[in-house]
C-alpha positions, -999 to 999 in steps of 0.1 A, spaced: -435 863 165 -411 878 140 -374 871 136 -368 900 112 -348 921 137 -336 900 166 -303 895 183 -298 859 194 -261 860 198 -249 848 232 -219 870 239 -210 851 271 -206 819 252 -192 834 220 -217 817 199 -254 817 191 -277 802 217 -313 793 216 -323 803 251 -351 777 252 -378 785 277 -391 762 304 -421 753 282 -401 737 254 -376 722 278 -405 703 294 -416 686 261 -399 652 260 -427 634 242 -463 639 228 -478 631 262 -464 664 276 -486 683 252 -519 669 266 -522 693 296 -512 725 277 -538 752 271 -543 769 237 -523 799 249 -495 776 260 -495 758 226 -493 792 208 -463 802 230 -447 768 224 -451 774 186 -430 805 189 -403 786 209 -402 758 183 -398 783 155 -368 798 173 -352 763 177 -359 755 140 -343 788 128 -312 784 150 -306 747 140 -311 752 103 -290 783 103 -262 763 116 -267 729 99 -287 737 68 -320 720 60 -356 725 51 -366 756 70 -397 771 52 -417 739 51 -412 733 88 -420 768 99 -453 764 80 -465 733 99 -457 742 135 -493 747 146 -505 717 126 -479 694 142 -487 706 177 -525 700 171 -518 665 157 -498 655 188 -523 672 211 -553 654 197 -539 620 187 -517 595 206 -485 586 187 -472 560 182 -505 542 185 -519 567 161 -498 569 129 -486 600 112 -472 596 77 -454 627 64 -453 630 26 -417 637 14 -409 642 51 -389 674 48 -416 691 70 -413 666 99 -387 685 120 -414 697 145 -426 662 147 -391 651 157 -388 678 183 -421 667 199 -413 630 199 -383 627 222 -356 642 199 -355 678 212 -323 674 231 -305 659 201 -321 682 175 -289 702 172 -274 671 155 -299 674 126 -284 662 93 -249 657 108 -231 624 107 -244 602 134 -271 627 142 -308 630 135 -319 624 99 -336 652 80 -365 629 70 -387 604 89 -368 572 96 -384 541 112 -352 530 128 -347 564 144 -380 565 164 -412 545 170 -430 577 162 -418 577 126 -444 553 112 -431 554 76 -398 564 61 -399 590 34 -378 614 13 -396 612 -21 -430 627 -27 -466 616 -33 -463 583 -13 -480 592 20 -516 583 11 -506 549 -3 -485 541 28 -513 554 51 -539 533 33 -517 502 36 -512 508 73 -550 514 78 -558 482 60 -533 462 81 -549 478 112 -583 466 102 -572 432 92 -555 426 126 -583 442 146 -561 469 160 -571 503 171 -558 537 162 -560 566 137 -539 568 106 -532 603 93 -513 612 60 -500 647 58 -494 658 21 -485 691 5 -502 706 -25 -470 701 -45 -471 664 -38 -506 662 -51 -492 668 -86 -478 633 -84 -501 607 -99 -495 581 -72 -514 604 -47 -545 602 -69 -542 565 -73 -542 562 -35 -571 587 -31 -592 567 -55 -585 534 -38 -591 547 -3 -624 563 -14 -635 530 -31 -627 511 1 -645 536 23 -619 530 50 -613 551 81 -584 573 71 -575 610 75 -556 629 48 -544 664 57 -537 686 26 -512 712 36 -518 739 10 -492 766 12 -497 782 -22 -529 801 -13 -533 830 10 -561 830 36 -585 858 27 -608 868 55 -639 867 33 -631 832 21 -618 820 54 -649 829 74 -672 810 50 -648 780 49 -647 779 87 -685 780 89 -688 752 64 -661 732 83 -679 736 116 -713 727 100 -699 696 84 -681 685 116 -712 689 138 -722 655 153 -757 659 140 -747 666 103 -743 630 92 -774 618 111 -797 645 98 -784 639 62 -792 602 65 -826 607 82 -838 632 55 -829 609 27 -846 580 45 -879 599 50 -880 612 15 -876 577 0 -905 565 22 -930 588 4 -952 565 -17 -947 565 -55 -926 597 -57 -902 592 -28 -872 579 -48 -877 606 -74 -879 634 -48 -848 620 -30 -828 618 -62 -838 654 -71 -828 666 -37 -795 648 -41 -789 666 -74 -798 699 -59 -775 692 -30 -746 683 -53 -752 715 -74 -749 736 -42 -718 717 -32 -701 726 -65 -709 762 -57 -699 763 -21 -675 735 -14 -640 738 -30 -632 701 -24 -657 685 -47 -630 665 -64 -622 648 -31 -660 643 -24 -663 626 -58 -634 603 -48 -653 592 -17 -638 615 9 -656 637 33 -640 671 28 -634 699 54 -620 733 45 -601 751 35 -593 763 70 -565 784 85 -537 760 93 -522 783 118 -553 786 140 -547 762 168 -582 763 183 -598 756 150 -573 728 142 -580 711 175 -618 714 170 -617 699 135 -593 671 143 -613 661 173 -647 660 155 -634 643 124 -624 613 145 -660 603 146 -666 606 109 -669 572 92 -649 566 60 -620 586 46 -617 623 55 -597 650 38 -589 682 58 -577 711 36 -554 735 54 -541 768 41 -506 776 56 -477 800 50 -443 786 42 -416 802 63 -441 816 88 -425 835 117 -392 843 100 -394 873 77 -367 863 52 -383 829 47 -418 845 44 -405 868 17 -386 841 -2 -401 807 7 -384 790 -23 -350 801 -12 -355 788 23 -373 756 12 -340 737 13 -312 760 24 -276 758 35 -262 775 67 -273 812 68 -271 843 89 -302 846 111 -302 884 113 -299 890 75 -311 858 60 -279 857 39 -268 822 29 -232 814 36 -212 812 3 -186 786 -5 -150 798 -5 -146 788 -41 -154 812 -69 -161 784 -94 -197 782 -106 -218 752 -97 -224 724 -122 -261 733 -120 -254 769 -130 -231 759 -158 -258 736 -172 -284 763 -170 -262 788 -189 -251 762 -215 -286 750 -224 -297 786 -230 -267 792 -253 -274 759 -272 -311 767 -274 -303 800 -290 -286 781 -318 -311 752 -320 -348 760 -319 -357 723 -314 -342 722 -279 -369 722 -252 -364 718 -215 -385 698 -190 -384 695 -153 -404 679 -125 -411 708 -101 -375 718 -99 -368 747 -122 -346 765 -98 -329 734 -83 -320 721 -118 -308 754 -131 -336 760 -157 -349 793 -143 -329 813 -169 -341 790 -197 -377 794 -186 -374 832 -187 -357 832 -220 -378 805 -238 -411 803 -219 -429 785 -247 -401 759 -248 -401 752 -211 -423 727 -193 -425 722 -155 -448 692 -151 -449 692 -113 -438 662 -92 -445 638 -121 -413 623 -133 -430 595 -152 -451 620 -172 -420 641 -178 -401 613 -195 -430 601 -217 -438 637 -225 -402 641 -237 -405 609 -257 -435 622 -275 -418 655 -283 -387 636 -296 -408 616 -321 -417 650 -337 -382 662 -341 -377 681 -309 -346 677 -287 -360 675 -252 -336 680 -223 -351 666 -190 -334 680 -159 -341 659 -128 -321 650 -97 -304 616 -100 -324 602 -70 -357 612 -86 -350 597 -120 -355 563 -102 -392 571 -102 -394 568 -139 -374 537 -148 -401 521 -169 -407 552 -189 -369 555 -196 -367 519 -207 -400 514 -225 -409 549 -239 -375 563 -247 -348 537 -251 -369 510 -267 -378 535 -294 -342 549 -295 -355 584 -291 -330 613 -286 -341 624 -251 -313 640 -230 -314 633 -193 -294 658 -171 -290 640 -138 -281 666 -112 -270 658 -76 -253 625 -88 -231 606 -64 -229 614 -27 -250 645 -20 -243 649 17 -267 659 45 -300 648 29 -289 612 33 -299 579 18 -332 591 2 -313 617 -18 -278 602 -27 -276 598 -64 -256 566 -63 -277 542 -83 -279 558 -117 -250 539 -134 -265 506 -123 -300 518 -131 -293 529 -167 -262 510 -178 -280 478 -188 -307 495 -209 -300 491 -247 -294 523 -268 -286 544 -237 -254 565 -238 -241 576 -203 -216 604 -198 -201 620 -167 -179 651 -168 -146 655 -149 -152 693 -146 -177 720 -154 -162 728 -188 -165 692 -199 -202 693 -188 -208 719 -215 -192 698 -242 -211 668 -231 -244 686 -234 -235 699 -268 -224 664 -279 -257 649 -266 -277 673 -288 -258 660 -318 -264 623 -311 -294 605 -323 -298 584 -292 -310 586 -256 -282 602 -235 -278 606 -197 -253 630 -183 -247 628 -146 -229 654 -125 -224 662 -88 -240 687 -65 -220 718 -57 -192 739 -74 -170 729 -103 -133 725 -100 -126 760 -112 -114 754 -148 -117 780 -175 -149 777 -197 -141 776 -233 -158 800 -257 -169 773 -282 -183 738 -280 -165 706 -289 -182 674 -299 -167 645 -280 -160 612 -297 -185 587 -286 -171 561 -262 -136 576 -260 -118 581 -227 -92 608 -220 -57 601 -207 -46 627 -181 -15 612 -165 8 585 -180 22 559 -156 36 524 -159 26 505 -128 -12 509 -125 -41 525 -142 -67 546 -123 -98 546 -145 -118 574 -130 -154 586 -135 -167 621 -132 -162 637 -97 -136 609 -89 -111 622 -115 -97 650 -93 -92 627 -63 -75 602 -86 -51 628 -99 -42 637 -63 -39 600 -54 -15 595 -83 7 622 -68 6 605 -34 15 572 -50 44 588 -69 59 597 -35 58 559 -28 75 551 -61 43 538 -77 37 552 -112 0 556 -119 -18 565 -151 -50 585 -146 -77 581 -172 -109 602 -174 -134 576 -185 -159 602 -198 -183 575 -210 -198 549 -187 -216 535 -218 -202 527 -243 -169 519 -227 -136 528 -244 -129 491 -249 -98 498 -270 -82 519 -243 -91 494 -216 -74 466 -236 -43 486 -242 -41 498 -206 -45 462 -194 -15 452 -215 6 481 -204 3 476 -166 -18 445 -159 -35 463 -130 -66 484 -135 -84 503 -107 -118 516 -114 -130 545 -92 -167 557 -91 -191 574 -67 -218 549 -75 -228 516 -60 -203 489 -70 -231 465 -78 -238 469 -115 -217 501 -117 -188 513 -139 -163 488 -124 -187 460 -132 -189 471 -168 -151 470 -170 -150 435 -154 -176 423 -179 -155 435 -208 -123 420 -195 -141 387 -189 -156 387 -224 -121 391 -239 -106 364 -217 -80 388 -202 -78 367 -171 -43 379 -163 -55 414 -157 -59 423 -120 -89 447 -114 -96 466 -82 -130 483 -80 -134 513 -57 -169 526 -51 -198 524 -27 -207 492 -8 -240 473 -9 -257 494 17 -276 526 20 -252 555 27 -263 576 57 -263 614 59 -233 636 66 -210 660 48 -200 649 13 -163 650 20 -167 632 52 -187 604 36 -162 601 7 -134 597 32 -154 572 52 -157 550 21 -122 554 9 -130 577 -21 -109 607 -12 -73 610 -25 -57 594 5 -82 565 6 -77 558 -31 -39 559 -28 -40 535 2 -63 510 -15 -41 511 -46 -9 507 -27 -23 477 -7 -35 461 -39 -2 465 -57 17 452 -27 -5 421 -28 -3 414 -65 29 432 -75 34 458 -102 51 453 -135 86 467 -136 
């Protein structure tokens, strides 16, 4: 089924409709798949793709990965019995079909909206979501833990981990494979490989090998031959060992999965991951195989929707788009995104400084490094989903005089805490961390909000932390970081800048110095990064209520501008810190620590930020309003605080 030229506009309703057929309407749980024929499953696959396309076109989300696993998900729920049998989805951005088939079809239109279905597996959302996910390379470890617990408690059921080829670049996946093979536990790992095409000459041989290896007699014959050979007097063991070496040599020639065989897995594939009859056959027969099994599938990201097939990366994670053309809806603002400004800036700086190198962990496009990679291919390194390696790689380069810039989403830098502390900061190496998607990111939810980085990094010695108020200040901060002989983290939000003019030249910012934007006499709003603009608007709201507020752009989370804080405390006696980070251990905590250390016990401090809980998914603006971090919420909190403690007059 192709959606390249379709008209799914429901004129009678004045909006797009999905026109679901009776087949999908009758799927309220996995049990409803059991009686369906292969032809019906194939028809259902097309209907599910239509629902996926319509929902993501409206809500945004991960389209291409989910279009690529429709047949696989149908086969899994046809052959296994969830929730007794456990499916663990690595990363989880390909679990939309799983959600549709497990009782969430009718509410699927709420995907990624506030109060609606989460874009990732979530244990509190459904008993069919065996393990929560959002970051990569964790599924095999979790599946192994579930399988071990199953065996210890004497329970029944299959455990299946579904992992993509990209996630296999993460070291944790290999640690888990090694452990599972060593334990020889009953566990199934499905490798969803969407980087390879399915050539007929390769596919036919692979299907033959898969069928041969899944035949019930295969394991028995293999064991019986080895037993008979070893019973030959005098020479039996030698003949058996020779046969084993010959067998292994043939395997290296014929079986692509020898790495997994050596790790202790029985390997099947590669096979066509869109061939439902073959999937059903392989899944059924591997149930009887003892020990860990790895099934290697070849799939196509974006399958069934031509724009996504042509540009799978663009539709991996996508905002709302037009179904007919595939064009993504643009924001009304003409301001460039922070990501784009960073990408342009590092190229310009690298033209001036040959020691600058760029590193990312499988996110060259998402972090804005595509232009750098094209301009300086020998100075660009994409290490795959391996944040720990990325950081220590940068540390090694820094010891040799290079200026590594590591661009990683804020939420993913959490995966490399030890490397930041031990390999970079302990040695005081000048590695620059560009933390994109910091603060509330919106619809991807708690696994992706970048709201822990202040708390994560602030307590590490030698670390300098900056956060820009706008896109132009981001440029100057990156330039400043290249001039400092210390580890530096610069965190900035997802989305467009505020629309300021970008200066032609770079300015080095004085370390640890804040910037006064508005002068007031009653209260000080000490704002960080993306919170500066709301604080400026809040000051205007407060002025209408005869409250005069200073607004300070903190610029530096560490080191603090202690001189400015002390002076501001004397001027007004009331300081309000505003941050889009968790309050625990964040910027406000740093200010309180300083005030306490100076015995400024007469200063009243109000900290505004995010509470001690995981923030759910929803639109960024909606979530900021919900937590009192929009201009009106800030103004209301400040007014209430001042009314309680009184302002100096």
